[in-house]
N, C-alpha and C positions, 0 to 999 in steps of 0.2 A: 464486660459482656463478651460472650464467646462469638466466634465467627458465625455459627449457625443462628444464634439469637439475633445478631445484627442483620443478617440477610432476611430473617423472618420479619423483623420490625420494619425494615426499609420497604419491603414489598407488600406489606399488609394493607388491608382495605382502608381507604381514606387517606393514605399516604400520597405525597406528590409522586412517589415512585412506585405506585401500586402495580402489581403484576397479576395477570389473569391467564387462564388456560384458553387457547384458541386453536381450532383445527384449521390447518392450511394444507390444501390438497390431500385431505384425509389423514394428515399426521398432526397430533396434538403437540403444541409448543407452549412454553411460558413466554408471554409477550408483555411489553410495557403497555399499561392501560391508562396513560395520562393524556394530556391535551395535545401534545405534539404527535400527530399521526402521519404527517406527510412532510416532505422536504419543504414544501411551501409554508407549512406551519412553522418549521424551524427558522426560515428566513424572517418571519414576521415577529419572532420573539423579541428581538432587540432592534427592530426596524426604526423605532423612534429616537434612538440614541445617536445624537449628532455630536456628542462630546468625546466619546471613546473611539480611538483609532482601531480599525479592523485590519487594514492592509497597508503595508509600507513597502515601497519599491524605489530604491535610489532616492530621488528628491520628491517622489509622489507619496502622499498620505491620504487615505480614504477612511472616513468614519463609517460606523455601522449604517447610519442613515444614508450617507452618500453612496455607499456600495449598493444598498438596497434600491435606491431610486434609479441608479444607472441600469441595474438589471431589470427593473420594472419597465423602463422606457425601451430597453432593448427587446423585451418580450413583445410589447405592443408593435414595434416596428417589424419584427419577424412575422407577426400575425398579419398585419395590414399590408406590408409591402412585399413580403416573400411568400405569403400564402401558407405559412407553417401551421399545421393543425395537430390536434391531440394524437399521440402515437407515432408521429414522424420521428425518424432517427436523424439527429444532428450531430456531426462530428466536431471534435476539437483536436487540431494537430499543431501544437505550439509548445515552446518551452514555458517555464513558469513566469507568468505575468499576472498582474491584477485583472486584466481583461479575461484571462482564462476562467478565473473564479466567477466573474460577473456573467460570462456566457453560460457557464454551467448552471448558475442560479436561474437565469432566464429560461433555459431549455427545460429544466425539470419542474419549474413553477407552472409551465404551460402544459404539463403532463405529456411532454415529449420525452424521448429517450436520448440521453447524452452519451455519445460514443467517444470515449477517451482514447485517442490513438497514441501509441508510443512515439514520442517526438524523436527518439534516436533511430527509428526505422529508416531504411533506405526508401527511395521513391517507389520502388516496386512493392515493398512491404506496406507502405501507406496506401497505395492503390488497392492492394488486397483487402485491407481493413475497410476501406470505403465501399468496395464492391460487395464484400461479404456482409456488411451490416445493412447495405441498401440505403446509405445516408443520402438525404435530400439536399443537405447544405453542409459546408465545412468551414469552420473558423480556422485560419492558418496564419502563422507568422511568416516573416520574409524567407527564412531558411526553408521551411516546409513548402512554401509556394514555389520556390525555385526548384525543389525536387519534384513537385507534382505537376507543374505547368506543362511539361512535354508529354505527360501521360494521360491527362484527363480531358483532352479536347473532344473525345467521342463519348463522354459520359454525361448524362443528364444530371448535372451537379452545380449548385450555386456556391460561390466562393466569397467569403468575407475575410478581409485581411486584418490581422492583428499587428499593429506597429509596422506597417509596410515600409519597404526600403525604396526611396526615390519615388518615381511616378508610376507605381503599380496601378494597373487599370481596375483592379478589384475594388469593391466597396470597402471603405475603411470603417471598422467597427466603432471608432470614435464618433463618427457622425450619427450612429444609431443610438448612442446614449442620450442624444438630445431629445427633449420633450418635456411636457408638464404633467405626465401621468404620475399618480401616487400609489396605485395598487395594481397588481398583476391582472391581466385579462381574466375574466370569469371562466372557470373551467372546473368540472368535478374531478376530484382525484381520490381514488380509493387506496388505502395502504398497500394493497396487493398489486396495484398497477406497476408496470415496469418503469424503472427510472434510469438505469445505466447499463452500458455494455463496456466492460474493461477487458482488454485482451491479455491473455497469459500464454507464455510459451509452454505448451504441453510436452509430454514425453514422446509424442509421435506427430510428425507432419507439421502442418501450418498452425500458427497461433489460433487459439479458440476464444470466441467472444463469450465472456461471462456475464450473463443477463441477471440483473437483480432488481427487486421491487423497492418501493419507497420504504417499506417496513424494514427490509433487510439492510438498507443503507443507513437508516436512522438508528437501528438498535445499538450498534457499536457506540454511537455518539452518547446515547443515554446510558449505556452499560458502564462507561467510565465514570459517570456520576455515582453509580452504585459502588464502584470500586473505591472512590474517595469516601463514600459514606461508610463502607465496611471498615476502612482504615480509621476513620474518626471514632466510630462507636466501639471498636475493639481496642483502641489506644488510649483515648481520654478517660479520666476517672468519671464515675457516675455523677459526681457533684458538678461537672462541667458540661454535662450533656443536655441540660434544660433548654438552652437557646437552640440547639440543634433539633431537638424534638419539636419545639414550637415551629421552626421553619419546615420540618418534614411534614407536619400535619396541618400546614397552611394557617397557623395562628399568627404568623408574621411573614412578610416577604423578604426580610433582610437575612441574607446568608451570613452566619457568624464568621468572624475573622479567626484565622488559625495561627497558633504560635509556631513560628518557623522551627523552633527547636524540636518539634514533634516530627519534622521531616515530611509534613503533609503539604499538599497543594490544594487550593491556590495560596499564594504567598501574600503577605501584607503589601508587597510591591504589586503594581498593576501586572497581571499575568501577561507574559509575552513569550513567543516561541519563534525560532528560526525555521523557515520552510526549507527542509533539507532534502525531502523526497520529491520526485517529479509528481505533478498533480495528476498525471495519468496512472500513477501507482496508487493502490488502495490506501497505503499509509499516508501519502501526501494529501489525497482527496479527503479521506474520512478522519483519520487520526489527527491530522494537522489542520486542514482547512475547515471542514464542517464542525469539528469539535470546537474550534475557535469561535464560530458563529454562535454557538450555544453558550459558551463560557465567558463571553465578553473578553476574549483574549486577543491581544495584538499578534498578528502574524507578519513576520518580516521576510520578504522574498529576496533571494539572491539570484542574479542572472545565471551564475555558474558557480559550482562548488569551489571554494578556495578557503583553506583553513585560516589563513591570516585575515582575510576579509570577514570570515565568520567570527573570529575572536574580536575584531573591531566592532562588529554589529552587536555582539553580546554585551560588550562594555557600553557602547553608545546608547543602545535601546534598553539597557538594564533587563535583559531577558531572564525569565525565571525557569525555562525548561528547554532542554535540548534533546531531540529525538532524531536519530538517523541510523543508517546502516553502521555496523561495527567499525567499518573502515573510517567513517567520518569522526567518530569520537577518538579513534586511534590517531587520526591526523591532528586533531586539536591538541592532545596532550604531548604530541611529539613535535609540534610546531616551534620554531625558534622564537615566536612571539608569545608563547603561552605564559611565561613568567612576567612578561611586560604588560599583559592585559588584566583588567579586573573582571574576574568571573564569579565574584562573590554572590551575585544575585541569583545564580543558578541553584535551584532546589532539586532538580531531577535531571539525570543523564540517562536517557533510555536508548535501547537498541532494538531495531526491528529489521525485517527483511532478510536476515540471515542470523545464524547462531553466533553469539559473541564468544570468543575464546576466553577460557577461565582466567588466564594470566592477564588479559586485557581488563577484565572485570576488577581484578585486584589493583591494577594501575589506576583505574578511574577512582576507585574508593580512596586511594592515597593522594590524588591529585587536586581535589576540589575541597574548598573550605567547609561547606555545610550541605553539599549535595550528596544524595545517595544514588547509587547506580540502580538501574532497573532494566528489565528485559521483558519481552513478550513474544507471542507466537500467534500468527494468523495467516491466512492465505487470501488470495483474490476471491476464491470461491466462498470464503467465510466473511467477506467484507472486512477482513483484518481482525475479526473478533475470535479469540481463542483462549489464550492464557495470559497471565501477567504475574510478575514477581518484582518486588522492590524491597527497600529497607533492609532490616536485619535478615529477613528470609533470603534475600539475594546475597548478602554477605556470607551467610551460612551455607547456601546452596548455589554457588555461581554457575554450576553446570546445568541447573534446571531452568526451564522456560516458564515455570510457575504453575499455579493452580488454574483450573477452568474459571472463566469469568462468570460467576454465578450472579443472578439466578437464570441467566439466559443460555448458558453453555453447559452441555454435558459432554464428557469425553470418556470413551472406552478404548481399551487396547484389545484388538481382536486377532484371531488366527486366520489362516487361509479359508477356513470354513465359515467364518463369521461369528465364531464363539468368543464371548468375552473372557479375557484372561485375568487371572489373579495378579495382585501387586508383584512387581519386580520380574514379570515375565515379558519378554520382548515380543511385539507384534505390530500390526498396523494401527496407527493413530486414527480413530474415527470420531467424528464430531456431529452432534445434534444441536441445532440452534435455529431460531427464527431469523437469524441473520444470514442463513445459507442462501446461496444464489438459486435462482429459479431453474437454471439449466444453461447448457452451452448453446449459443445462438445457432439455430438451424442444424444442430448436431444431436438428434435424439438418441442415437446409439451411444455416443460418448457420454451423454448425460446419464443414461441408464447404467452405464458401466461403473460410475462412481457413487451411485446411490443404492442404499439397501435399507428398506423400511424407514425412510426418513433420515438415515444416518449417512453422512458424507465420508467416503473413504479418501483420506488425504494423500495416500501413497508414501507418507513418511513413517519410518519405523521408530519405535520408542517403547517406554514403559512408564507405569505409575508406581510411585512408592507408597508405603502404608499411610502416609499423610495426605495423599492426593496430589503430590507434585509430579509434574510431567517432565520426562527426560527424553530428548530426541537422540537416537543412536545412528540413524542413517536414512536413506531414501530407497523406497521400492521402485520409484519411477526414475527414468533415465534423464535426470535434470541436474544441471550444474547451476549453483547460485554464485554469480560473480558480482561482488559489491552490492548485493541486494537485488540484482536483476536475474530472473529465471531464464535459463537458456536450455532449450530442448536439444539434446545431443543429436537426436534423429534428424532434426531440421538442418543442422550444419552438415551432417553426414550426407544428406540428400544433395546438397549443393556441391560438396566435394565429388560425389559420384557423377555429377553432371559434367565435370571437367573431362575433356577427351583423353587426357593422359593418365587418368586414375582408373584402376581396375576395381579396387575396393578400398574402403576407408572406415575407420572407427574413431569416434570422438568421446572424450572422457574428461573428468575434472581432475585437477591437480591442486594440492594445497598451496596457498599463498598467504604470507604473513599479513599483508595489507588488505587484499580484496577477499580473503577467505578461500576463494577458489578461482582458478583460471582454467581456460580450455586448453587441452592438449589433443593432438590427433596423430594417428599412425596410418599411413597410406601405402598401398602397393601400386607402384607405377606399372601401367599396362605394357606388355612386351612391345618393343619397337618405339616407345614413346619416351619423351624426356620432359622434365619440369624441375622446379626447385621450390624451396620453402617460401621464398619471397613472392614468386609468381602465384603460388597457391593462396597465400594470404591476400594478395591483391584481388584474386578471382573471387574469393568469398566476400571480401569487402565491397565488391561492386554489386553484390546480390543481397547481402544482409547487413544489418546495422553493425557498426564498427565493433561494438562490445561483444559481438558473436564470432569475431575472427579469432581462431586459435592462436594463443601466444607462442606455442611451439608446435611444429609439425615435423615428424620423423618420416623419412621416405625409405622404402625398400623395394627390391625387385622380386623378392620371394613372396609367396602367399602368406597372408596373416595367419598366425597359429589358431587352431580350433580346438573346441572341446568335443567330447564323445558324440554329442547331438549334431555336430557339424556347424554349430554357431561359432563365430569368432570369439576367442578367449579374451574378452575385454578385461577380466580381472587380472590376468597375467600381464597384458599389455600396460594396464594402468600401474601395476606394481613396478614393472620395468621402467616406465616413464618417470615415476616418482624417484626411483634410485638414480636415474640419469640427471634429473633436476637437482637432487640433493648433492650429487657429485659436482655439478657445475657451481652450486652455491659454495661448496667447500673450497673449490679451486679459486 
């Protein structure tokens, strides 16, 4: 069966995966037309399963049923004791814990908006997110409480502690899980109602809140079922497709088992994945957590990334999938424990959050017994949904990020005037999908700037080949991706400019073998002032998250070089910095 035939079959009328055309804000999109219409529907799919484990954290294990009931009782307590109502914004500021997941479920099942704050942010950045979103309540762990406590005394904000340290005065979320409720509080939810605000580092100024609906968040979860279906119907011979067609058209509820030699997932082993991304990141929230809720997949949570601990958990929990930023898969195969641990259960080694180097893709292909590398492309504004590539396609085209995830995603390469370009012509990558965000919170001008006739302008540069595979060649926006985290260069430049000894500054990305990119900066010291690299790094670190602190800062007393328009010659400075860094490596 061809790829187009498989897509047509999967999305046809009467299929479990039926697709329909729907107008959203005047733009027609292809949407999933099945029974799961809201996040609350998603949580109820496997809510009766008390045998299968959903969340694992250290010595804690929570079944699908157990996780569901905790979130149900939390929702009722929020409603009755905290006065939380439909549409309220409720923030989560915490590292990855099972309680993060339960809080998110409770918030969105009440038709409130979950505001996922970057746990790496400084106290001032967290305060900005709380004030910008207008959060009524925040769930925060001990580290975030310590950062926030001195700053929120004048804010009308309720605080609930996640795993508090010592005798913190705040309400402990653990006490709010208690109760005998078995269903969420009654509330109407429309698929177009808003569900989440995730913050992304934009190319200018402060981080922007990315507002998304229930439909937008759910679509990627369902879309990956289509991806598996396309792989099944285009790979297996016609003689073996009968049970799959019966399941697809609801003649049976039993999903057929897949031969692992096909390289397809789910595996005969119980599906399991390591949570490698932060839950405030679209990949951690949707690709890893919410997809696990639908797929009956065990999700194993680490407190902090450590490749040796990751290998131990892969072996102990018999995990079948690994998905992380390229840095993390690189860490695994270069760990001294790699050969000592059993990774044979892994069927898939995926990368997201940043482009995986071609050489690393080859290393992965040669390092695991039966797993095939994979990669994908998506943004916070697309809820992680964009492209995907795996199997032999990935082996043959390791530089590609894959094809658009049909039937929900369309991709065009456009020029500066918005004209669609022919294959192999570089331009801006533009995406149309019902998974697109609704807009930037309280920023209508920024929203209008990135949308054109329902198409989202990603700011990434690339091209499509004749077979529809996408290749990313660069970025039009002033963004650096360090280990999967987006950093707006302008935001760091603004902080450097606030330093009394700095007259002007420019921030740019530098290549790094492990992290993909690191931050570099070139600054002009103001006449009569003195400072040094260490002092400037400390200064930035007191105002921004540590990952936004430049790894290298070059200081000079002469003005920074400029181009004819009078703008700082960032291209020249970046090339000079790359040469200096390479020289240091060689030495």
